[in-house]
C-alpha positions in Angstrom: 127.7 -36.7 88.7 131.5 -37.1 88.6 132.6 -40.5 87.5 135.4 -42.0 89.6 137.7 -44.1 87.4 140.0 -46.9 88.7 143.7 -46.5 88.3 146.1 -49.2 87.2 146.3 -50.8 90.7 142.5 -51.0 90.9 142.1 -48.3 93.6 139.8 -45.3 93.1 140.7 -41.8 94.1 137.8 -41.9 96.5 139.3 -45.0 98.2 142.7 -43.4 98.4 141.3 -40.3 100.1 139.3 -42.5 102.5 142.5 -44.4 103.4 144.3 -41.3 104.5 144.7 -41.1 108.3 144.9 -38.0 110.4 147.3 -37.9 113.3 147.2 -34.4 114.9 150.1 -33.2 116.9 149.6 -31.8 120.4 150.8 -28.4 119.2 149.5 -26.4 116.4 151.3 -26.0 113.1 149.1 -22.8 112.5 149.6 -19.7 114.5 147.9 -16.3 114.5 148.3 -13.1 116.4 144.9 -12.3 117.9 145.8 -8.6 118.2 146.1 -8.4 114.5 142.8 -10.3 114.1 141.1 -7.5 115.9 142.1 -5.2 113.0 140.5 -7.5 110.4 137.0 -6.4 109.2 135.9 -9.3 107.1 137.3 -12.4 108.9 138.1 -13.9 105.5 139.8 -16.9 107.1 136.5 -18.1 108.4 135.3 -18.3 104.8 138.1 -19.5 102.6 139.4 -22.4 104.7 137.7 -25.6 103.2 138.1 -27.4 106.6 136.6 -24.5 108.6 139.7 -24.5 110.9 139.1 -20.8 111.8 136.2 -19.5 113.9 135.7 -16.0 115.2 134.0 -15.3 118.5 132.4 -11.9 118.7 132.0 -12.4 122.5 135.6 -13.2 123.2 136.9 -11.2 120.2 139.2 -14.0 119.5 140.0 -16.3 116.6 140.0 -20.0 117.4 142.3 -22.3 115.3 141.1 -25.9 115.2 144.4 -27.1 113.6 143.4 -30.8 114.2 140.9 -30.4 111.3 143.4 -28.9 108.8 143.6 -30.6 105.4 147.1 -29.1 104.8 146.0 -27.3 101.6 147.9 -24.1 102.5 145.0 -21.8 101.5 145.4 -19.9 104.8 148.9 -18.7 103.8 147.4 -16.9 100.8 143.9 -15.9 102.1 144.6 -13.7 105.1 144.6 -10.0 103.9 146.7 -9.0 106.9 149.2 -11.9 106.4 148.6 -12.9 110.0 148.3 -16.7 109.5 151.6 -18.5 109.8 151.3 -22.1 108.4 153.9 -24.7 108.5 153.5 -28.3 107.5 153.0 -30.6 110.5 156.1 -32.3 112.0 157.1 -35.6 110.5 154.7 -38.3 111.6 151.8 -35.9 112.2 149.1 -34.6 110.0 147.7 -36.7 107.1 149.6 -39.9 106.8 149.1 -42.9 104.4 
């Protein structure tokens, strides 16, 4: 088990992560072109995103982007083999805030 040590101010890393607040914007900071998604065979984005932001619907043949759940790690910029995911940091005042 990973031991969590207290820093100089007495706050643990776990507490710091818990204190982060998410304030999603009304518009997405992640965009995709669903026409390009149709060319993708493995749907890698549904696997590599740690927040499971991306879901593929076989019925609608469409990728859904739940940007409100984004942890802002930027993995999506690197993980799409077709370079179809456009990620920008959320506007000031939105996303994860302290």
